C-alpha positions in Angstrom: 0.0 0.0 0.0 2.8 2.4 0.9 4.6 1.5 -2.3 1.4 2.3 -4.3 1.0 5.6 -2.5 4.6 6.5 -3.3 4.2 5.7 -6.9 1.0 7.8 -7.2 2.7 10.7 -5.3 5.7 10.5 -7.7 3.4 10.6 -10.7 1.5 13.6 -9.3 4.6 15.5 -8.5 5.9 14.7 -12.1 2.8 16.1 -13.7 2.8 19.1 -11.4 6.4 19.8 -12.3 5.7 19.4 -16.0 2.8 21.8 -15.8 4.8 24.3 -13.8 7.7 24.0 -16.2 5.4 24.9 -19.1 5.0 28.4 -17.6 7.5 31.2 -17.3 6.5 33.4 -14.3 8.0 36.8 -14.8 8.1 37.4 -11.0 11.1 35.0 -11.2 12.8 37.5 -13.6 12.4 40.3 -11.1 10.3 42.3 -13.5 8.7 44.3 -10.8 12.0 45.8 -9.9 13.0 47.2 -13.3 12.2 50.6 -14.8 12.2 49.2 -18.4 10.4 45.9 -18.8 11.4 45.5 -22.4 14.7 43.5 -22.0 13.2 41.3 -19.4 10.2 40.4 -21.5 12.4 39.8 -24.6 14.5 37.4 -22.6 11.5 35.6 -21.4 10.2 35.1 -24.9 13.6 33.9 -26.1 13.7 31.4 -23.2 10.1 30.2 -24.0 11.0 29.5 -27.6 14.3 27.8 -26.8 12.7 25.5 -24.1 9.4 24.9 -25.7 7.5 26.7 -22.9 3.9 27.4 -23.7 2.9 30.2 -21.2 4.4 33.4 -19.9 2.6 34.9 -16.9 3.0 38.4 -15.4 2.5 39.4 -11.8 -0.3 42.0 -11.6 1.1 45.5 -11.8 2.1 48.4 -14.1 5.0 47.9 -16.4 6.7 50.5 -18.6 8.2 49.6 -22.0 10.9 51.7 -23.7 12.3 51.1 -27.2 16.0 51.5 -26.3 16.5 47.7 -25.9 13.7 46.5 -28.1 14.6 44.3 -31.1 13.5 45.8 -34.5 12.1 44.1 -37.5 11.1 45.6 -40.9 7.3 45.4 -41.2 5.2 46.2 -44.3 1.9 46.6 -42.6 -1.1 47.2 -44.8 -3.1 50.3 -44.2 -0.4 51.5 -41.8 3.1 53.0 -42.1 5.9 50.6 -43.1 9.3 50.6 -41.6 11.7 49.2 -38.9 9.5 48.5 -36.0 10.7 47.9 -32.4 8.8 45.6 -30.1 9.2 44.0 -26.7 6.9 41.1 -27.7 8.5 39.5 -30.8 6.2 36.4 -31.0 7.6 34.8 -34.1 7.7 31.1 -35.1 5.8 29.9 -32.1 3.5 26.8 -32.4 1.8 27.4 -29.1 2.1 30.3 -26.6 -0.1 32.1 -24.2 0.7 35.6 -22.7 -1.3 36.1 -19.5 -1.0 39.6 -18.2 -2.9 38.7 -15.0 -4.6 42.1 -15.1 -1.3 44.0 -15.7 -1.1 47.4 -17.4 1.6 47.9 -20.0 2.6 51.6 -20.7 4.6 52.2 -23.8 7.0 55.1 -24.6 7.5 56.4 -28.1 7.1 54.8 -31.4 7.0 51.0 -31.1 4.6 48.1 -31.6 3.7 46.3 -28.4 3.1 42.9 -30.0 4.4 41.6 -33.3 2.9 38.2 -33.9 4.2 36.5 -37.1 4.5 32.9 -38.5 2.9 31.4 -35.5 -0.1 29.3 -34.5 -2.2 28.7 -31.4 -1.5 32.0 -29.7 -3.5 33.4 -26.8 -3.2 37.0 -25.5 -5.2 37.6 -22.3 -5.8 39.8 -19.3 -3.8 42.9 -20.0 -4.1 46.6 -20.9 -2.1 48.7 -23.3 -1.5 52.4 -23.2 1.1 55.1 -24.0 2.5 57.6 -21.5 2.2 60.4 -24.1 -0.3 60.2 -27.0 0.3 60.3 -30.7 -1.7 63.5 -31.2 -2.3 67.1 -30.1 -5.4 67.8 -28.2 -6.7 71.0 -26.8 -9.9 73.0 -26.0 -11.0 76.0 -28.0 -11.2 78.9 -25.6 -11.9 81.8 -28.0 -12.6 82.5 -31.7 -12.7 85.6 -33.8 -14.8 85.8 -36.9 -13.2 89.0 -38.0 -9.7 87.6 -38.1 -10.9 84.1 -38.8 -8.7 82.7 -35.9 -9.4 80.6 -32.8 -7.3 80.0 -29.7 -6.6 76.6 -28.3 -5.5 75.6 -24.8 -3.4 72.5 -25.5 -3.0 69.8 -22.9 -0.5 67.6 -24.8 3.1 68.1 -25.9 3.4 70.5 -28.8 5.8 72.8 -30.5 5.3 76.1 -32.5 8.0 76.9 -35.0 8.1 79.1 -38.1 4.5 79.9 -37.8 3.3 76.2 -37.6 2.1 73.9 -35.0 3.7 70.5 -34.5 2.7 67.2 -32.7 5.5 66.2 -30.5 6.0 62.5 -29.7 8.1 61.0 -26.9 11.8 60.4 -27.6 14.7 59.0 -25.6 15.4 60.9 -22.4 19.2 61.3 -22.6 21.6 64.3 -22.5 22.4 63.7 -26.2 18.7 63.9 -27.1 18.2 67.0 -25.0 21.2 68.7 -26.8 20.8 67.5 -30.4 17.4 65.7 -30.7 15.7 68.8 -32.3 17.8 68.3 -35.4 16.3 64.8 -36.0 12.8 64.9 -34.6 11.2 66.2 -37.7 12.9 63.9 -40.3 12.4 60.9 -38.0 8.7 61.7 -37.7 8.7 62.4 -34.0 7.6 66.0 -34.7 4.8 66.3 -37.3 3.1 69.4 -38.5 -0.6 69.4 -37.5 -2.6 68.0 -40.4 -5.5 65.6 -40.2 -7.9 66.9 -37.6 -11.4 66.6 -36.1 -13.3 68.5 -33.3 -14.9 66.8 -30.4 -17.7 67.5 -28.0 -16.0 67.9 -24.6 -19.0 67.0 -22.5 -20.2 64.0 -24.5 -16.7 62.8 -25.5 -17.7 62.1 -29.1 -17.1 63.9 -32.4 -18.9 67.3 -32.5 -22.3 67.4 -34.2 -21.8 68.4 -37.8 -18.1 68.5 -37.2 -17.5 68.6 -41.0 -18.2 72.3 -40.8 -15.2 72.9 -38.6 -12.7 70.6 -40.2 -9.5 72.5 -41.0 -7.7 72.3 -44.3 -4.8 69.9 -43.5 -2.2 72.2 -45.1 -1.0 75.7 -44.3 -2.4 75.9 -40.7 -0.9 79.0 -39.3 0.0 79.1 -35.6 1.1 81.6 -33.0 1.9 80.9 -29.4 0.2 83.5 -27.2 1.6 82.1 -24.0 2.7 78.7 -22.8 0.0 76.2 -23.6 -2.3 78.6 -25.6 -1.9 78.8 -29.4 -3.8 80.8 -31.9 -4.6 79.0 -35.2 -5.8 80.2 -38.6 -6.8 77.8 -41.3 -9.5 77.4 -44.0 -12.8 75.8 -42.7 -16.4 76.4 -43.4 -17.0 77.7 -40.0 -14.9 78.6 -37.0 -15.0 75.9 -34.2 -17.2 76.9 -31.3 -15.7 77.7 -27.9 -15.6 74.6 -25.8 -14.9 72.2 -28.7 -11.8 70.1 -28.5 -9.3 70.0 -31.3 -7.6 66.7 -32.0 -4.9 66.3 -34.7 -2.7 63.3 -35.3 -0.4 65.0 -37.7 0.4 64.6 -41.3 -1.4 62.1 -43.6 0.7 59.0 -44.5 3.0 59.6 -41.5 0.7 59.1 -38.5 0.1 55.3 -38.5 3.4 54.1 -37.0 2.4 52.2 -33.9 -0.5 49.8 -33.9 -0.9 47.9 -30.6 -1.0 44.4 -32.3 0.5 43.4 -35.6 -0.6 39.8 -36.7 0.8 38.3 -39.8 0.8 34.7 -41.2 -0.6 33.4 -37.9 -3.3 30.7 -37.4 -5.7 30.2 -34.5 -5.2 33.3 -32.3 -7.3 34.4 -29.4 -7.5 37.8 -27.7 -9.4 37.7 -24.4 -9.9 40.4 -21.8 -7.6 42.9 -23.5 -7.9 46.7 -23.2 -6.3 49.1 -25.6 -6.5 52.6 -24.2 -4.4 54.2 -26.9 -2.3 53.3 -30.0 -0.6 55.4 -32.6 -2.4 53.6 -35.4 -4.8 50.6 -35.1 -5.6 48.6 -32.1 -5.2 45.4 -34.1 -4.1 44.8 -37.7 -4.2 41.2 -39.0 -3.0 40.1 -42.4 -2.7 36.7 -44.1 -3.9 34.9 -41.0 -6.6 32.4 -40.2 -9.1 32.0 -37.4 -8.9 35.1 -35.2 -11.1 35.4 -32.1 -11.6 38.6 -30.2 -13.6 38.2 -26.9 -13.7 41.3 -24.7 -11.0 42.9 -26.8 -11.8 46.6 -25.9 -10.5 49.8 -27.5 -11.8 52.2 -24.9 -11.0 55.3 -22.9 -9.3 54.8 -19.6 -11.7 55.5 -16.8 -11.1 59.0 -15.5 -8.9 60.0 -18.5 -9.4 63.4 -20.1 -8.4 62.2 -23.5 -11.0 62.3 -26.3 -9.3 59.6 -28.5 -8.2 56.0 -28.1 -6.6 54.7 -31.3 -5.6 57.1 -34.1 -6.9 54.7 -36.7 -9.3 51.7 -36.7 -10.0 49.7 -33.6 -9.5 46.5 -35.6 -8.6 45.8 -39.2 -8.5 42.5 -41.0 -7.0 42.2 -44.5 -6.5 39.1 -46.7 -7.4 36.6 -44.0 -9.4 33.4 -44.1 -11.2 31.0 -41.7 -13.5 32.7 -39.2 -13.1 36.1 -37.6 -15.0 36.3 -34.4 -15.6 39.6 -32.6 -17.8 39.4 -29.5 -18.4 41.1 -26.2 -16.1 44.1 -27.2 -16.3 47.8 -26.6 -15.0 50.0 -29.4 -15.1 53.7 -28.7 -13.5 57.1 -29.5 -11.3 55.9 -32.4 -10.3 58.2 -35.2 -11.4 55.6 -37.7 -13.7 52.5 -38.0 -14.4 49.9 -35.4 -13.6 47.0 -37.8 -12.8 46.6 -41.5 -12.7 43.1 -43.1 -11.6 43.0 -46.7 -9.1 41.8 -49.3 -7.1 44.2 -51.5 -7.1 44.3 -55.3 -3.8 44.8 -57.1 -3.7 46.5 -60.5 -2.1 45.2 -63.7 0.8 47.5 -64.5 2.1 45.4 -67.5 1.1 42.4 -69.4 4.3 40.5 -69.8 3.2 37.4 -71.8 0.2 35.1 -72.0 1.0 33.6 -68.6 2.4 36.5 -66.6 1.5 40.1 -65.5 3.3 42.7 -63.4 0.9 44.0 -60.8 1.2 47.0 -58.4 -0.2 48.1 -55.2 -1.8 51.5 -55.6 -2.5 53.3 -52.4 0.8 54.3 -50.5 -0.3 52.5 -47.4 -0.3 49.2 -49.4 3.3 49.2 -50.3 4.8 45.8 -49.5 1.4 44.2 -49.1 1.5 40.4 -49.6 -1.2 39.9 -52.2 -0.8 36.3 -52.8 1.5 33.2 -53.0 1.8 30.2 -55.3 -1.3 28.0 -55.0 -3.7 30.8 -54.4 -6.8 31.3 -56.6 -7.4 34.7 -58.1 -9.5 36.3 -60.7 -9.2 39.3 -63.1 -11.6 42.1 -62.6 -12.7 44.9 -65.0 -11.4 48.1 -63.2 -14.3 50.2 -64.5 -17.3 47.9 -64.2 -16.0 45.9 -61.2 -17.0 42.7 -63.0 -15.0 39.5 -63.0 -13.5 38.8 -66.4 -12.3 35.3 -65.5 -13.2 32.4 -63.3 -10.7 31.1 -60.8 -7.1 31.2 -61.9 -4.3 29.4 -60.0 -1.1 31.2 -59.2 2.0 29.3 -60.3 4.5 31.8 -58.9 4.6 35.2 -57.3 7.9 37.1 -57.7 8.4 40.1 -55.5 10.3 42.8 -57.4 9.9 45.7 -54.9 7.4 47.1 -52.4 5.1 48.2 -55.2 5.6 45.7 -58.0 5.2 41.9 -58.2 5.1 39.5 -61.1 2.3 37.0 -61.1 2.6 33.8 -63.2 -0.5 31.6 -63.9 -0.9 28.0 -64.7 -3.5 28.9 -67.4 -3.2 31.2 -70.3 -4.6 34.7 -69.8 -4.2 35.7 -73.4 -7.1 38.1 -74.3 -8.4 38.1 -70.7 -6.4 40.9 -69.1 -5.5 44.5 -70.0 -3.7 47.3 -68.4 -5.2 48.6 -65.1 -7.4 45.6 -64.6 -7.7 44.5 -61.0 -6.8 41.1 -59.7 -8.6 39.7 -56.7 -7.4 36.9 -54.4 -10.4 34.7 -53.8 -8.6 32.2 -51.7 -8.1 34.6 -48.8 -11.5 35.8 -47.6 -12.8 35.4 -44.1 -16.2 34.8 -42.8 -17.1 36.8 -39.6 -19.3 36.7 -36.6 -19.8 40.1 -35.0 -22.0 40.0 -32.0 -22.8 41.5 -28.6 -20.5 44.5 -29.1 -20.8 48.2 -28.3 -19.5 50.6 -30.9 -19.8 54.3 -30.2 -18.4 57.8 -30.2 -15.9 57.3 -33.0 -15.0 59.1 -36.2 -16.1 57.2 -39.4 -18.0 53.9 -39.5 -18.8 51.0 -37.2 -18.3 48.1 -39.5 -16.9 47.9 -43.1 -17.2 44.7 -45.1 -15.8 43.5 -48.4 -15.7 39.7 -48.2 -17.2 36.8 -50.3 -17.7 34.6 -47.2 -20.8 34.7 -44.9 -21.0 37.4 -42.2 -23.4 37.7 -39.2 -23.8 41.0 -37.4 -26.0 40.3 -34.5 -27.0 42.0 -31.1 -24.7 45.0 -31.3 -25.2 48.6 -30.2 -23.9 50.8 -33.0 -23.6 54.6 -32.9 -21.0 56.1 -35.3 -20.4 59.5 -36.8 -20.7 58.3 -40.4 -22.5 55.2 -41.8 -22.9 52.4 -39.2 -22.4 49.5 -41.6 -20.8 50.0 -45.0 -20.5 47.3 -47.5 -18.4 48.3 -50.5 -15.5 47.5 -52.8 -13.4 49.7 -55.1 -10.6 49.9 -57.6 -10.0 53.6 -57.2 -8.4 54.5 -53.9 -8.1 51.8 -51.2 -8.8 49.0 -53.7 -10.6 46.9 -51.1 -12.1 43.6 -52.4 -14.2 41.6 -52.7 -17.9 41.4 -53.5 -20.0 40.5 -50.4 -22.2 37.5 -51.0 -24.0 36.8 -47.7 -24.7 39.2 -44.8 -27.2 38.8 -42.0 -27.8 42.0 -39.9 -30.3 41.3 -37.1 -31.3 42.3 -33.6 -29.0 45.3 -33.5 -29.7 48.7 -32.1 -28.5 51.7 -34.3 -28.7 55.0 -32.5 -28.1 58.5 -33.9 -25.6 57.7 -36.5 -24.6 60.1 -39.3 -24.1 63.1 -37.0 -20.7 64.1 -38.6 -22.2 66.0 -41.5 -20.5 63.9 -44.2 -22.4 63.7 -47.5 -23.6 60.5 -49.2 -24.0 58.5 -46.0 -26.7 56.2 -44.8 -27.0 54.2 -41.6 -26.6 51.0 -43.8 -24.7 51.9 -46.9 -24.0 49.4 -49.7 -22.0 51.3 -52.4 -19.4 49.6 -54.6 -17.3 52.5 -56.0 -17.9 52.9 -59.7 -15.9 55.6 -61.5 -19.2 56.8 -62.9 -22.8 55.7 -62.9 -22.5 54.7 -66.6 -20.1 52.0 -65.6 -22.7 50.2 -63.5 -24.0 47.3 -65.5 -27.7 46.6 -65.0 -27.1 42.9 -65.7 -24.4 42.5 -63.1 -24.8 42.9 -59.3 -21.7 43.4 -57.2 -23.2 42.2 -53.9 -25.6 39.4 -53.1 -28.0 38.3 -50.4 -28.1 40.9 -47.7 -30.7 40.4 -45.0 -31.6 43.3 -42.6 -34.2 42.2 -40.0 -35.5 42.7 -36.5 -33.3 45.7 -35.8 -34.1 48.9 -33.8 -33.0 52.0 -35.7 -33.2 55.2 -33.8 -32.3 58.1 -36.0 -32.6 61.9 -36.3 -31.3 61.7 -39.8 -33.3 60.6 -42.9 -31.3 58.1 -44.7 -31.8 54.6 -43.3 -30.6 52.3 -46.2 -28.8 53.1 -49.4 -27.9 50.2 -51.8 -26.7 49.9 -55.3 -25.8 46.9 -57.4 -27.3 44.2 -55.1 -29.0 41.0 -56.0 -31.2 40.1 -53.0 -32.0 42.5 -50.3 -34.5 41.8 -47.4 -35.4 44.6 -45.1 -38.1 43.2 -42.7 -39.4 43.5 -39.2 -37.3 46.6 -38.4 -38.5 49.2 -35.9 -37.5 52.7 -36.9 -37.9 55.4 -34.3 -37.3 59.1 -35.2 -35.3 61.0 -32.5 -34.9 64.7 -31.9 -31.3 64.4 -30.6 -30.1 66.6 -33.5 -31.6 68.4 -36.4 -31.4 66.5 -39.7 -28.4 67.6 -41.7 -29.7 66.2 -44.9 -33.5 66.5 -44.6 -34.2 65.8 -48.2 -32.5 62.4 -48.3 -34.8 59.5 -49.1 -35.2 57.0 -46.3 -34.4 54.1 -48.5 -32.5 54.6 -51.8 -32.1 51.7 -54.2 -30.1 51.7 -57.5 -29.6 48.7 -59.8 -31.0 46.2 -57.2 -33.1 43.1 -57.8 -35.0 40.7 -55.6 -35.8 43.3 -53.0 -38.2 42.5 -50.2 -39.3 45.3 -47.8 -42.1 44.4 -45.4 -43.5 44.4 -41.8 -41.4 47.3 -40.7 -42.7 50.1 -38.4 -41.9 53.8 -38.0 -42.5 56.0 -35.0 -42.2 59.7 -35.2 -40.5 61.7 -32.4 -43.9 63.0 -31.3 -45.2 59.4 -30.8 -47.3 59.3 -34.0 -47.0 56.6 -36.6 -45.0 57.8 -39.6 -44.1 56.6 -43.0 -40.9 56.3 -44.9 -39.9 57.1 -48.5 -38.5 54.4 -50.8 -36.7 56.0 -53.8 -34.7 54.8 -56.7 -35.0 52.7 -59.8 -34.8 49.0 -59.3 -36.5 45.7 -60.3 -38.5 42.9 -58.8 -39.5 45.2 -55.9 -41.8 43.5 -53.4 -43.7 45.9 -51.1 -46.8 44.2 -49.7 -49.8 46.6 -49.7 -50.5 46.0 -46.0 -46.9 46.7 -44.9 -46.3 49.4 -42.4 -43.5 50.5 -44.5 -44.9 53.1 -46.9 -43.9 56.0 -49.1 -43.4 59.5 -47.8 -41.1 62.3 -48.7 -39.5 63.5 -45.4 -39.6 62.2 -41.9 -41.7 64.6 -40.0 
């Protein structure tokens, strides 16, 4: 009996040791005692990789990360700024790893990417928060304006600099004697001082973009600045109207130079989970994922820190997914106060730059933020798309080889002949890498731009969300003009959501739900071809002060049923003549069993406008025709 007990005890101790050995506890690395956690964490990650350890756990606390001892890697990050990026979490080539923050807060200093996750699988990030000591923008309250001089005064509460009549965003740099003596020589060329450029005004009390903020948006060039006293700067710039006293100016600097530091970079990684993660701030997106498969976000929050006076969380999208496959799950998340969308799920077209022979073409990325973008690899299936009509010109074509020439040009070689099927400037779409998505039980509010953008040929479910964005709440699109986002959306279910007071930014051509593939001109839209298919919008509550509820063009199959529309008086309608439902080149449309309540409690009616076909509007439907919500 004693022998048996001893054997069982030995087995238990063995498995306990094995389990413990699979975890690195950073308390054993004395992480709580260091000023800069970067070298400690880098060492722990190196040890985990060398020893096959599957988990790294932090003791609860606050840890500061500086870039001085962070390893760097060149990253071409779509829709962000490319370059050498430093990171304290280089998670690369792992087959299984969990980072458990145990409720820790990570505070970053200067331009760096907290997590770079590449060429890995089975990765879990949980129980941690990310913030920066100093933000990647200027922010300040308007304390005076003068219509005669067309100037306004701002009390700035972030780091700034006025030089040669211009205002600059000032980012955090190394705190060394050398930096203090000579850093000013390099701050501008290194992008740590940027002239104020892209900007938006916020409502200080509500902590959301100002109503009709488009009126106050400053021309991003030639903003004149004069420092009146420390912390107070007088600005003069072109805008439709001067910003009101009490509004808060936010500027993240110059376009194409202000997306340096996303919180999470994910590339070529499979099966990754984010759970109970807070991103309070980042100098770009909260999460950017490319060429990856099966990504789950559960309580991944991009939100304001409680008690913070900041207006802005991330300076770009909360989350962004490009050229992925499998399933993207976004649930139980809070996304607020971003300077761009809550999420964007899409592929990216490349353009034909040169037809080389009947099997090969040279293609180029088009938007500057897509340089170095990995469009495809051998074995992927693609198709050629007419760049004017957005119509496929071929069925599936298999890539035999992809030769990278430089960050803009690649050469694609096909197994099949493409003779007569391709011409200059045609788009090429990767149809192998499209993700389906489940977006449910989230709160999206108080951000510039949209809630959800979609361009994917896989099924998407948007369910049980609260959505309140400054522009369109859900936008389904595709284009071969600017961002070149692909591909045609084939199946979307939008149900049981609450939309509340969207469209308050004053941007034209918006709708709460906007389906608008981008044609160069209306003449290019072929009545026989529909870009999107099968979009079902049902059982939603839509609370709106603005008129435009649904705009759709080039869709085969729209169902808009059992929705409850409630007119609010939160704001005055900015575009009162807009139709409630506007349809162009759509077919198989069903609109029925919807209700509309005016702000005074009376039953109202809605206007359905536009030329379409096979339009089904049952005579007894509560959804009727009317010119303007009254």
